[in-house]
Each structure stands twice: as C-alpha cells, then as structure tokens.
Steps between C-alpha positions, in 0.01 A plus 500: 500500500239535223469864397122475514523414872617855570221666306304654788181696430602520135841651586834326473719516811840650426841352587527667844146400596565136404824490702314602817212261428732199469716578806417296810609677816454837664530797266404863442360609164571870448247630249469858377166665429304303236761222480258207526543416867155343543545306176818352649313396814234324292775327300668386824179343630451317170861374506481373859173315439551357153875454467612439859177328609487697825188444705268804491477486880875575522468832313404827669462835321492813718394853405423817693145580392180316412504674162836345406396162643188498282705591193747218572217250556349597163827486306637183662160339446558532125799261509381248760179379660687373807431662838787720616497720809519864387462722806572838652734495801204571728298210355802277561513627859133420544553149363784442748281620787219267394732197480660559840379396843549862605211614283379855565198688376597748230370856533616672182416852621594446863740793535272743314206390713708525817612855416150624417347343808787613722475865396154564361326306776721666758668184635837676504370728778538209743881517460544854632876509442476401134186710448683804634783455250245461218321816616826698501599358159170600341533846654858530366662515845774253407725549803227447756469151650311619810161364599192682369166533677253227402241765414723647230575157354130418492427833331747411222328164448157662486611767252648258248165478319420852384196666349455463124493781245121457517499561880433138598667335800627161384556181696821405318780636286383280210157664519662845513700430183205355307266786597755762399576318173128493410457863603794624292358316197151654539338162569187524715508262796362455851725399789306301762619416853278234658717466809867500601559170318280536193523772234459513124460722193194497277522609133144483362404134562861382538683448829867521600521340845802546724433238770287222347515258210224599262340310213420627152720574198431874524600519866847510653636379833808672642499299821863386467631793294764744614562847366817418302317365196152633568493758220577232239221278641250787488612604152447145365165473681371827354611396152314171548172668594529754218605814689770715340765646723692819420760499777674182618803538728703338774304454826700773679340760270166433673622540857443830674818693543707641652571366848531190708247294303704486182823445693328212678396339170854531363634356825274194477581451130873518582464234772340257254765564233779471756368161613513364145861610453611384845357150449640460147842630608517283812528804729459404864475689827876516557555644148324825584788613720733460200254682273485794739879511555593473131236708326300720733769727654300787652178425312275510806181442298636184337641370830161548668326318213732199533446490877123493448524243222724269702258500796198444274667196343547351847132553582397352165728193535358432847144522367575256215657257746202527733256428216726233342493678165744623239457787255590551136850634563590220744394238244862522375689503831284242682556212254879544523497371857263218407728377219804508728328242724320293234566344159188449295534705181558296179668769289840439341485754214401850613450769235470865611382775267615865544774395742635856521193578715587244770491627859704366794192328642412331170864405447509334842183306419650397166813366673289278727297372202825409322630325814198269506625291204844650434332671206606718209411868472432624147458878521401742225515878510670828413698709750437804278132474597536469878254770614323370811724576798205691652328161540807319632685373191880489511705491180798346684363146470490538123840668469677240715311192380800283404690585820212381718634203695152345498518478119817301435625476140229738381530669159385816326340512156447823306211531254647725232209550263205727561179490298340828612732801466704630209880463517531877533266513801688208656834676454371829641328345802792264569752786506265690729449220754869413516567836663379320812798371698378143557330348195587196291630591155298350214548475125144512368412465130187577298415460133276809515643833385366849576725799441395728790269305734508758786321832443553758773216755494580830673177678593458866601153461645396149593550124465171512308676678214749213485219245497313673216824515300542126564146421386546708183831328424354151545189592295714621211713187518230238550206668320191308618679188621401407854806532726570506873653788695617458857504824703743453790575716801709471814193564717123464472469877516718538190277278286172622653578854380460367145239230556251745657492759220154530334623387156622166637219245465464163671443227241478187716716221639721266301513122545726546804255749659733793441329835433535628143451864395518705184547873437227670296594492133749215545268202551743254336764565771409289803648661810584332827607702808744331737762585756840374388495238775174356366629495142775250576457185289268679255558651155328730253549620144597843633583645841455852635682586826358802682641711782869443425617790714748561782238444773342179375794313338676413717212549739573732790440323832216673680618579855173350623607165349864505612442203732376288206808596298724400792333159531570444129864609542547240773431240234705654216793323336792613719751558218247706305424708807868580559560604137200734506620654827861568401450579130200726554288300255120508486312195620591193295144378528360827361730459200379141453143629516563742213665215307182295542297790357727530196489130416119448497480630141509285188568812296549861619505625858393864545645675806331817626732748676448860617662797329423737789702739714345363819518126426798323345503169310602184681874441534434176312438704184857630512621142534296389198632789290859438614500123454264457204451828314524324164177312580310804628279754321429823694191706421418840656124555522331837466131483585343784694134410469454459876478735796847534649619537858638848580759342731656225284336522159350152538146399398202604710253215550128569542251282689131582533323410825142598589502767230823658627826488303820422693841566346837362606853480360619165362839564663335563841573873531278690741286736290 
C-alpha cells in the first residue's frame, strides 16, 4: 500500500495501526491513553471505502455520546464525502423503532416525568401500600412495612415544597431552588403565584417562568426542567443577561434542611439514577431477589429501597404499555426484540468506539445487529480507562472479547505508541494501574522524555496552596506562553472549592463550549475545571489533581447511596469482584479513575495531597511512590497566609452573604 494512503490528518499511521486497518474480520484494538485510537478508526473507514470498495451503507460507526459522534463525523468527513451512519446506541435504537411495524412513540424523559408526577402530584397516594412504604422510608423507619394513615401520607406530599429563605411558599421544588439561589446571591427578584398551575420569577423586566413557554431572549422557561441540573441552567442564564453570581453550588445546597424534604429529594434522585443503571445492566424484576440476597444482608434501608424501586418499575412499565410508548432507557432493550423477529439492517462492518464502556444491554443490541448480516465487529478501547460501571458498563465484554462465541476467529491488536504522555509518565501510570488484578498488560512507547513528570504537593493548609504552587511553577517554566491547565477532582465539590474562590475569574467558553477560567496574575494559564469522569478523552498541557485524600480517592461510598453502589456491583466483572473481595484491594474502577487523571497531561501532572494529622493522603499515593518513585518529585508546602481550622489545621473559607461573613472549614469540620 502506498505510504501516502496512510497519512491521516497529516499523521502517518504506525505499523500496529496499519495491521488493524488492513485486517478484515472481527477484532479488538487495545489502545492506551493518547495512542491514536480515533486516527485508526478514520484510517479503517478510508481503507474499507477506497481499497475494499465497501458500500457506505454497509458501514456503521457507534459511539456513546453525541459529542464523540460529532467529532467522528467531522474527522471522517475529512477523508471521504460519502454518507456513513455514525450514531449513538440510542439513535440506532430509535432508527430500528422507526423502521419496524411495532413503532412506538419515544418519550425521552418518560421515567423522570413519571417519577415527578407520581410523587410531586401525589399520584402515589392512590397506592396506599406502596405509599406507606415510601412514607416509612422517608421517615427512616426501615423495618416498618405496615399501612400508614392517608392523612399522614398526604401531609408528606404537601410538605415537600417548603418555604424559601425569603419566606415565600413555592409551588414547586424547582421554584424553591431558584428562589433560594437568587436570595443567597443577593439578586433582587419577585416570586409571583398566579394560581396553582402558573408561577414565575421576575427580575427587573425579565421573567423566569416555571409552567409556560415564554418568548424573548432575556426570558427563561423552566417548564420541562427538573432540579438536578437547575443551578447550571440558572447560572448560564444569569451570565447571559449580565448578572454576576458569587455562589454557585449543587441544587441540594438550596433545599431547606434538615428533615424529610431533603431525604425526599435524595430518594427521588436515587430512583432516577437506579433506573439508568438497571436498564443499562439488564436488571429485571427477578434479579432484585439476587441483589438483596447477595449484597444487602441486614441492610434494612437498602432492602426497602429496592422493594420500592421494583414496584415503581412495574407501575411505570404498565403505563408505557398503556400509552404505547417507550422511554430513553428502553430505546436499547426494545430494538433487541424487534431485530430478533426482523432482518432489515444493511450493516456488515460495525465499528464501536470506547468499547470498554459497553453495557450488557448495548452488548445484546450489538449482537443482534451483527446477526442481521453475519457482520464483523471492530472494537476500539482501553480496559485501563473503564470507569462507567455506575451507568451500567461492564469491563468483562472487553476482557473476554476473543473468547466470545459470537465473534469467531476474532483477533486483538495493541497500539504501542502514544503521542501525548512522556515515557516516564507512561511507565509510572502503567505500573500503578497493573496493581489491579484484571487488566491487560501493555507495552506502551513514547518519544517524549520528562525526568519527573509527577509532582506530589503536600499541603499543610489547603489544596489552594498546591494550586498556587502549580501556577507559579508553570509561569516560571512557560513565561508568557499561553498554556492549558486542567484542574481535576473526584467530585464536583472538590473542584468547586477552587473554582469559587474570588481570585478565580471566568474568561469565557472555548470552541467546544467548555468554561475557561484564569487565576488573577496568571492570565496566560487557561484553566478548565472538570471531574475526572468528564476529563476522559481530553488532554491539556498540564494537569492538577485536587482532593487526593483517603476519603475522596478511592471515594468512600455514602451510606445513603449504598443501593446505587450495589446496582453497579451487580454489573461488575465477576473475576475482578472476587479478587477485590479476597485480596482486600480497593475498587479497581477507582484505581482506573486515578489513572485517567494522571494520563490527561502532555507534560507534568501535579497531585495535591494533605499533610494533616486529621486527613491522610490517598492510598494511591503510596502505590505511586512504591511503584514509580524514580518518576516522582515530592514537595512539602509551607504557606500559612490563611485562617486555619482549630480542629484540623485546614483552611477556613469565607463567604459573604447579605453583609454577613460566614466561615467554614475546607475539610468539613464543625466549627
């Protein structure tokens, strides 16, 4: 083959990439971080079309998100103008529904809408038995399955919507959150209730309406919004109309606490998250008995949650059947049955990106797509970056690819070269990840060299000290060159602690609509704040990892979310689960998550760890120092310019609200 043929986007495919491109059959390409996986996919498409003369209609490319689909469309469009189907799994499901005689209306938010209507409109009161269990669950009486008086149940429903900090009685939880968010940020507003079904907020001449669609670029309709992403919507809206906001937090910060209201919100949020996992993992009614027997033991709270969830799914399924509809989650499972009865898909060559994220439901759909034309599966991914079990993914399909009887004579190809990280960072992160019991061993090579690419910063006061050290270090190294810094944390709270400090300024959005910040005095360092999960697939010149302590990495499972953790375990790779259990190892997925954080950097990764008596570093730090000390630089920081907590010595944060100054400890001590 002409060498020029394999020049893709100005880059020459290497030997391993070419071998996978020219192989016709089912195969798995195992690509480390920054190894040119997407480039290989583009090269494969070009080879099939131009060399093998495959019809475009016979090629299907599948990805997990619209973002990745759009990237693939753009990059594949540079090598061919032929029309190829590049879809998410859900878009494929929708296409199958539309082509079948058993066509159903798609209601993307059906389960969310069902839950809100069922509870917030009080429909659940009609099922007294289920309503009684819900009442006892919310009131933390987890052993009580007895019937409760209808009056008490109705009182719970009525009290869900509480009075705002400004003493207003709201018509909805969304209104409660928005009012409290505006109040906390000293934004003058008027909350207007026209009647039970119509209410809105007025800010000067601008309107935020909760129940109606409303025209005008300076107005906002929240008719179909729920409280899970409402603070982000309001934040963006206020930015758009030129109102600065000093305090932006997760929606739960704006709910009145303590008591049944907040527990109710968490309960509803858990139901929605549980539904996503259950659908992706193919968990059915009969599986809940196994879940309870294997994982719940005497956990009465978790058992009660699963009993409620199981009954709600039955009610929801009956309602969908009655209305002849399907929802977003069932757009994967529904088409499986359609394809078993019909053959109408034209695809022979099926390419799947990020195959390590495949769930049982998506895998089952994939099998039926392959059966349509006895097709080939060409999968690309990295088992070291399998981090989505909480949304149903199962690493077992990746690990046992060649032993899958549906993929006869399949092969594995390893991409050995990476074009992002230095060899030293590759060696350090590879040794770290291979402490997991069930990972594929890789021999990854880079031409980049950096003597000590991991800098562990031990702070005595705060993660902020580590960040300022990082900014100074980069400034001294890069002078006035414009560079990117990715600030990563295990949770949103971890990154918000740094994003919300007064010296951190919002600069604008980049071409991908990602928010960019800079710290005063360091305008040439463009900062992006992301959870580690959201950083996957991205890269930056430098990376700063915050909150690398014993509580956050690996993340302690909140007892309130134990049921979500159990649903994820049901879907975990069985061999991995057994090794963790008997060897006392931390979660393999948590280790993979830290690996993802380490490998986002083109240059140095700065890791912020506590040097406190009351909070220890993450156990992963010991692993890094044990396995890769030669690649690590350790710096102890001494900066006492902040107020310190009398309990732990950590930094005291200050927030001003309505002229009053509130202080709290960064490490959550009660002071």
